[in-house]
C-alpha positions in Angstrom: 66.4 58.8 66.4 67.4 61.1 63.5 69.5 64.1 64.5 68.2 67.5 63.8 69.9 69.1 60.8 69.7 72.9 61.2 73.3 73.8 60.5 75.5 76.9 60.9 78.6 77.3 58.8 81.7 79.2 60.1 84.5 80.3 57.9 87.5 82.5 58.5 90.2 84.0 56.3 93.4 85.6 57.7 94.0 88.4 55.2 91.7 90.4 52.8 93.7 88.9 49.9 92.5 85.4 50.7 89.3 84.1 49.2 86.7 82.1 51.4 85.4 80.3 48.3 87.2 77.0 49.1 85.7 76.9 52.6 82.3 78.0 51.5 82.0 75.7 48.5 83.2 72.7 50.4 81.0 73.3 53.4 77.9 73.8 51.3 78.7 70.7 49.3 79.2 68.7 52.5 75.9 70.0 53.8 74.1 69.0 50.6 75.5 65.5 50.6 74.7 65.0 54.3 71.2 66.5 53.8 71.9 69.3 56.3 69.8 72.5 56.2 72.0 75.6 56.3 70.3 78.3 58.4 73.3 80.6 59.1 76.6 81.3 57.5 79.3 83.2 59.4 82.5 84.6 57.8 85.2 86.5 59.6 87.6 88.3 57.3 91.2 89.3 58.0 91.0 88.4 61.7 93.8 86.5 63.4 92.8 83.1 64.9 94.4 84.3 68.1 92.6 87.6 68.3 89.7 87.8 70.7 87.6 90.1 68.6 85.9 88.0 65.9 82.5 89.5 65.5 81.0 86.7 63.4 82.2 84.0 65.7 80.7 86.0 68.6 77.5 86.1 66.7 77.6 82.4 66.1 78.0 81.7 69.8 75.2 84.0 70.6 72.9 82.2 68.2 74.0 78.9 69.6 72.9 79.9 73.0 69.6 80.9 71.5 69.3 77.4 70.1 69.0 78.7 66.5 70.8 75.6 65.0 71.7 72.0 65.9 75.1 71.7 64.2 78.2 73.8 63.6 80.2 73.0 60.5 83.8 74.2 59.9 86.4 73.4 57.3 89.3 72.9 59.8 89.8 73.3 63.5 92.3 76.1 62.9 89.7 78.1 61.0 87.5 78.1 64.1 89.6 77.9 67.3 92.3 80.3 68.5 93.9 77.6 70.6 93.3 74.1 72.0 91.9 75.8 75.1 89.5 77.8 73.1 88.5 74.8 71.1 87.8 72.7 74.2 85.8 75.5 75.8 83.6 75.9 72.7 83.1 72.2 72.3 82.1 72.0 76.0 79.6 74.7 75.5 78.2 73.1 72.3 78.0 69.7 74.1 76.0 71.4 77.0 73.7 73.1 74.4 73.2 69.8 72.5 74.9 71.1 69.4 77.0 68.8 67.2 80.4 70.1 65.9 81.8 68.9 62.6 85.3 69.7 61.2 85.4 68.4 57.6 89.1 68.2 57.0 89.9 66.9 60.5 87.1 64.3 60.0 85.7 65.0 63.4 81.9 64.8 64.2 81.1 65.0 67.8 77.8 63.2 67.3 79.7 60.0 66.4 81.4 57.6 68.8 84.8 58.3 67.2 84.2 62.1 67.4 83.4 61.9 71.1 86.5 59.8 71.7 88.7 62.3 69.9 87.1 65.1 72.0 88.1 63.2 75.1 91.7 62.6 73.8 92.1 66.3 72.9 90.9 67.3 76.4 93.3 64.8 78.0 96.2 66.1 75.9 95.4 69.7 76.8 95.2 68.8 80.5 98.5 67.0 80.3 100.2 70.0 78.6 98.9 72.3 81.3 100.1 69.9 84.0 103.6 69.7 82.4 103.9 73.4 82.2 102.9 73.8 85.8 105.4 71.2 86.9 108.2 72.9 84.9 107.4 76.3 86.5 107.4 74.8 90.0 110.7 72.9 89.3 112.3 76.1 88.0 111.2 78.1 91.0 112.6 75.4 93.4 115.9 75.3 91.5 116.2 79.1 91.6 115.5 79.2 95.3 118.1 76.4 95.9 120.7 78.6 94.2 119.8 81.5 96.4 118.0 83.5 93.8 115.3 85.9 94.9 111.9 85.1 93.3 109.3 87.7 92.5 109.7 91.5 92.1 113.0 93.2 93.2 112.7 95.0 96.6 111.9 98.7 96.6 114.8 100.9 97.5 114.9 102.6 101.0 114.9 106.0 99.3 111.7 105.3 97.3 110.0 103.6 100.2 110.7 106.7 102.3 109.3 109.0 99.7 106.1 106.9 99.4 105.7 106.8 103.2 106.2 110.5 103.4 103.5 111.2 100.8 101.2 108.8 102.5 101.7 110.3 105.9 101.7 114.0 105.0 99.0 114.1 102.3 95.6 112.7 101.5 96.6 111.9 97.9 95.1 108.7 96.5 97.3 105.7 95.6 97.0 106.6 91.9 98.1 110.2 92.5 101.0 109.1 94.7 102.0 106.7 92.0 101.9 109.6 89.5 103.8 111.9 91.9 106.6 109.4 92.1 106.8 109.2 88.3 105.8 105.6 88.2 109.1 104.4 89.7 107.2 102.1 92.0 104.3 99.9 91.1 100.8 100.9 92.2 100.5 97.6 94.1 103.6 98.3 96.3 102.5 101.9 96.8 99.0 100.7 97.8 100.6 98.4 100.5 102.7 101.2 101.8 99.8 103.7 102.0 97.6 101.2 103.8 100.4 100.5 106.3 101.2 104.1 107.0 97.6 105.4 107.1 96.3 102.4 109.2 99.0 103.2 111.8 98.2 106.9 111.6 94.5 106.1 112.2 95.3 103.8 115.1 97.5 106.4 116.7 
């Protein structure tokens, strides 16, 4: 069964001084040789690959969910994805939508057996990296605890706790206003805990 060939091109350049011509020309030439029909072209200009707000990429994903094309064609992974995690998330969604993803320079085509195998390998490596990071964090916490180091936020001073308890008991100020009243010296989370303790005791009494 021949794959559908409605294709969307995605390009990104990192600065206004760069030209997208290399990406555009090569992707159009690849599409011509592969007999792919280009139905959309998306270009983000001067937007970092790590930045969330890429309007044309967002538009591409919206069109993908509307099943407006069958393939996404990019020059390289790093022109498309912010990170391995972002790449895997997008490839997962494309797979769910039945959309093929092709990276020309990386020679990856998720419609081919090799492309599917590479997708599996990339996912396994990302999972391994996440697992190793988690193990290092856990080991570090255990080592710090064994040396008697206190983990987490430093304790609130008796003076500041007393001030927070006094404001909670003697006023009806909100947690946000008590936080502002204390000049932000104590986190809103800690103040929230103190206010709940004081006012729940006051209510019970």
